[in-house]
N, C-alpha and C positions, 0 to 999 in steps of 0.2 A: 504494500500500500504506500502511496506517495502523499506526504503531508504538504498541503498547498502553501505557497508563498504569495502568489499573485493570481489567485483563482478569480475568474471573471467570465462574463458572457463572451463567448467566442464568435466573433463576427464571421470567421472563415468557415465555420461549420453550421451556422444558423440557417443557411439556404435550404438545407434538407433535413434539419432536425426541428420538427414542430414542437418539441417538448421544451425547448429553451425559451426563457422570458428575459428580456433585457431590462436592466435597471433604468429608472427614469432620470437619475442624476448621479454625479460623481460621488456625492455623499452616500447615496444608496448603494453604490458599487463598493465603497469602502466598508460599509456595514455588512454587505454580503461576504466579503473576504474575512472579516472578523468572525462572523457566524459560521462560515465554512470551516475555519480552523477549530472552533469549539466543537462543531458537530463531528469533524474528523477525529479529534482526540477522544471524544466520548464513544465513538464507534469502535475505535481500536481497543479502548478500555473494556467495552462490553464484550468484544470477541475474546480478549484475553481472560476475562473473568469466567467465560464459558469454556475455557481450556483450548482455545484455538491459538496456534503458534503464528504470530504476526511479525513480519519484518517490515519496519517502517523506513522508507527512504525520504530524505529531506530534499525538497525541490530547491532550485536556485532562482533568484529574481531575474537573472539574465541567462540565456535569452528568454524572452517572454513566452511562456507556454501555459495558457489559461486552463487547458484541459488535462494537465499532468496528473490531476487527482484520479483520472480514469486510465490506469496503466494497462488494463487488460486488452486494449485494442492494438498495442504495439508489438506484443510478443505472446507466445504461449510455450509452455514446456510440457514434455511428454516423457514417460518412462514405460517402456515396453520390453518384452523379452525378444531378443534377436533370434530369428528363425534358424539361422545357421549355427551360431555359437551356443545358444541357449542361455546367454548371459543378458543381464539387464542392460538396456541401451537408453541413455538419456539424450533427448533431442530438444534443441532450441529452435523455434520458428520465429522469424522476423518478418513483419507484414508491411505491405505497401499501404500508405495512408492517403486519405483524400486531401486534407488541409496541410499547407506548408508548415504552419506552426506546430502541427502534431508530428511532423517529421523531425523537427528540432527536439521535441519531447522524447522521441524515440532515441535520438542520439544520446541524450542524458542517461536514459536507462541502459544503453549498451555499455557505458563506462562501468556500470555495476555488474551487469550480466557477463561481461567479458572476463571477469575475475572468477566466475564459477566454472565448474568442469562439466562439459557436455561432450558426448561421443560424436554428435553430428550437429551441424548448424544448417538449417534450411533458410536461405535468405531469398525472399521473394520481392525485395524492394525494387529490383530492376523493372518491374511492371509499371512503376510510377512514370517511366519515360513514355509509356503508352497511355497514360491517364487511366490506368486500371488499378482497382483497389480490392483489398480483402482485409478488413479491420479486426483481426484477431478473434477473440471470443465475444466480440460485439456482433460480428458477421456470422460466426460459426457457433452453433449450439452442438456440443459434442456429447455423444453417448460413447464414452471411452471404453466401456466394457464390451460393446458390440462393434467398435470401430465404425461408427455411423455418425455422419455429420448432417445437420439441417441448416439451411440458409435461405433467406429471402433476398431476391435480387433488388439492388438499389444502386445509386451512384457510388456507394461505399462497398458494394459486394458484387464483384464481376465474375461472370461465368468462367472466363478464361483462367483467371487466377485460382478459382475454386478447383478447376480441373487439374491444374498443376499441383496444387496443395494436396489433393486427394491421392494423386499418383505417387508423390514423394512420401506421403505418410501412410499409405496402405489402407486408406479409408474408403468406404462407400459413402455416397452423399445423395441428398435430395434437395433440389433447388425448387423454390416456389415463389409466387408473387404475393405480396402482402401490402395492403393499403388501408389507410384510415377511412373514416366516414366520408371525407371529402374526395376520396380517390387518390390522395397523395401517397406515394410509396413510403412504407415505414423504413426509416434510415438504418436501423440495426435489428437483426433477428432477435437479439436478447431483450428487446422490448416486447416482442410478440410471444415468446415462448421460453420455457425453462424445461430441461430434462434432468430428472434425478434418477436414482436407482430403481424406484418403484413408480413414481408419478411423473407425468408430463403436464405442465400447466401451459395452456395454449389459448390464444384468442382466435378461435376457429373462424369467426365471422370476418376477420381481416383477410382471410384467404378467399378471395372472391370467386375464383374458378372452382366449380363443383368437383371437377376431376382431380385437381391438385389437392383439394380439401379431403377427398376420399382417400387418395394415396397417402397423404400425411398421416391420417388417422390409422390406416392399415399398417403402415410401417412402424409407427409407435407401438401399436398393440402387438404386432409381430415380435417386437423386441421387449415385450413384457411390461409395457408402461400403461398404467391406468390414467386416462386423460381427465384432467380437471379443466373444464372449458370456462374461460373468463370472457367478459363482455368488453366492448369498446371502452365503456366508462372505466372499467377496472384496469384495462391496458393503459389508459391515460393516467392512472394512479400508480403506474409502475408495477402492477401485479404480475406481469410476465418477467420482471427483472429480478430473478432469484438465483441463488447458488447453494447447492448442497455441499457441505464440508463435514469433515470428521474432526473431533477434538482429540486431545491427547489421551483420552480414555477410550477412543474408538466409537464414541457416540455420534450418531448422525444429526447434524443441525441443518436447518433450512434458514438461510440468511436472506432477509428482505427488509425493506424500510417500513417504518411505522405507517407511512402513507399507503403502501401496498397492503400491509396487514389489516388496516382498518377498512380497506375496500372489499376485502373478501367476506363472503357470507359465513354465517355460523357453521353451516354444513361443509363448506369448502375447508375451513380451518379444522374442523373435526376430522375430516377425511385425511388431510395432510398430516395431522398429528398422530395418526395411527402408525406412522412410519418414522417421523422426524420430530425434533423439538424446534420450534420457531424462535429465532433470535431476530429482533426487529429494532434497529437503531433509528433515532429521529434525525433525518438528514434533509429536512424540508428546504433549507436555503440552498443546499448543493443541488437538489433536484430541480429547483425552480430556475436557477441561473445556468446550470450546466447541462440540463436535459438528460442527465444520467442518474442512476440510482445505486442501490447497495451492491448489486452484482458487478456493476461497471468499475467499482472502486477496488476490487480484489483481482489480482493476477496470481493464479495458483502456481506454485513452484513444486514440481515433481522431481 
């Protein structure tokens, strides 16, 4: 997780992120930064009190990277058993980003990740020269157990990069189209859906094509997921933006924001809690200005 220094509304990403809301004045923007730091620190503390191991990276004021609080878009890590040697293989994937200031953010992260040991590095950033993007686990919803990825097409999720990622990583994938009520493509798949070990939380009505919707449902169920269908209203409250983690006792936790938690029905909460314990930080200021939520703030390290 990356502690913010100059968190702010990102002009470069606002064109296709309908979840962002711009501050009305410089004073309001400074207030958002203060609130973001407070929310971030409380979020980290909440995770640690629940037994989650959290590494916090400190952002730098320069270069200006207003979205650095959302590191999951820049990279992903993977730990799989190599088919030939039978040994564990750790892989780092570096992703092509839509916004120029998010590429600067990625450079900062690489100075830290470069000190870690990986058996392979898959660098997809060359696709930026073709204006093609795939923004990490914002674009990709991973069922790591079944080596299956789900992604909705958008300016930040390109078919060509997805194909190359899947080939290099040995994953199957399903691409689909997702739009909000106004027909605007949803910018990141992790707004639309979450996949855990037992449940998949999905805004099915955002998948307008009936055939794609049927295929998505069939694939999730084939891989053993019980679907919790959320509405457009719940999606806009970040109810699709969740991440299942395990704490140091091996307990499964489902991390989502208080905004998302409060949008769920009693029955949806009851169903999810048959398998996981919900942990819900209050990150309203971050959600409002940044257009991202609890899942976006965590980059898993395997």
